[in-house]
C-alpha positions in Angstrom: 19.3 48.8 -23.5 21.0 49.8 -19.9 23.2 47.1 -19.0 24.9 46.1 -15.4 28.2 45.0 -14.8 28.2 41.6 -12.4 30.6 39.4 -11.3 30.5 35.6 -12.0 32.2 32.1 -11.0 32.4 29.6 -13.7 34.1 26.4 -14.4 37.0 26.3 -16.1 36.4 23.9 -18.7 33.3 26.3 -19.4 35.4 29.5 -19.6 37.7 27.6 -21.8 35.0 26.8 -24.2 33.6 30.2 -24.1 37.3 31.9 -24.7 37.7 29.3 -27.7 34.2 30.6 -29.4 35.4 33.6 -28.7 38.4 33.2 -30.6 36.6 31.9 -33.5 34.8 35.0 -33.4 31.2 33.2 -32.6 30.9 35.9 -30.2 32.7 39.9 -29.8 33.8 38.8 -26.1 32.9 36.9 -23.3 30.3 39.2 -21.7 28.5 39.0 -24.9 28.7 34.9 -25.0 27.5 34.7 -21.7 24.7 37.6 -21.9 23.4 35.7 -25.0 23.8 32.2 -23.2 21.7 33.3 -20.1 19.2 35.2 -22.4 18.3 31.8 -24.5 18.3 29.9 -20.8 15.8 32.5 -19.7 13.8 32.2 -22.6 13.5 28.8 -22.5 12.2 28.4 -19.4 9.8 31.1 -20.2 8.7 28.9 -23.2 8.6 25.6 -20.8 6.5 27.5 -18.3 4.2 28.6 -20.9 3.5 24.9 -22.2 3.0 23.5 -19.0 0.6 26.4 -18.1 -1.4 25.3 -21.3 -1.1 21.4 -20.1 -3.4 22.1 -17.7 -5.9 23.4 -19.7 -8.9 21.3 -20.2 -9.6 21.0 -24.1 -13.0 20.3 -23.5 -13.6 23.6 -21.2 -11.6 25.9 -23.5 -13.9 24.4 -26.6 -17.0 25.3 -24.5 -15.5 28.7 -23.5 -14.6 29.5 -27.4 -18.3 28.0 -28.5 -20.0 30.0 -26.1 -17.8 33.3 -26.9 -18.9 33.3 -30.6 -22.3 31.6 -30.6 -23.9 35.4 -30.8 -21.7 35.8 -33.7 -22.3 33.0 -35.4 -25.8 34.1 -36.9 -24.3 37.6 -38.5 -21.5 35.8 -40.1 -22.2 35.9 -44.3 -22.7 32.6 -46.0 -19.9 31.6 -48.4 
C-alpha cells in the first residue's frame, strides 16, 4: 500500500488521548492510530451513504422489478 506523509493540526486533548493509546500499545504509533481512525470514519460515512440511498428506494417498485426479472425463469424452476 502506498502511503503519503501529511501534516495535521489536532486538539491537544485529543492528541493526549492518542498518545495514551500508543503508550498502552493499542496502536504502535500516532500515525497508525490516526490512520485507523480516519479509515473507520470514511467507512462509516460510506455505509451511511449506502443506507441513505437504499432508503430512497420504493419497496413496491423494487419488488415489481424483481418479479419482472424472474417471471420468465419461474417456469423452468424444478418442483420440490
